[in-house]
C-alpha angles and dihedrals in degrees: 000000000000116000135184102229117196107191121221100162138008134180140164117274107250111265092002123096094184098056131064133192114227127190121202132211092268092057094253120142125229130184123204149130116311114272136173099247134171121229112244094023124118120231128187109230139172113236137178124238115278105257119228108269096019125109098207146053120231115233106228096183142355105234105189149354119282118292120223114267 
């Protein structure tokens, strides 16, 4: 599923230097590969469905460069 992800916060996943935690402008949590992102910018990503009992979506792929915003 494609998603427009406007990043308001990002941080390294504890104990993992290849994954980062991203929070969007709606307060939703995403986990995905580390990427140099800019706070406040919107990115198009491919995410999986949120599984029952989880509090995040997994970013499968980064699809483009940041959109203005």
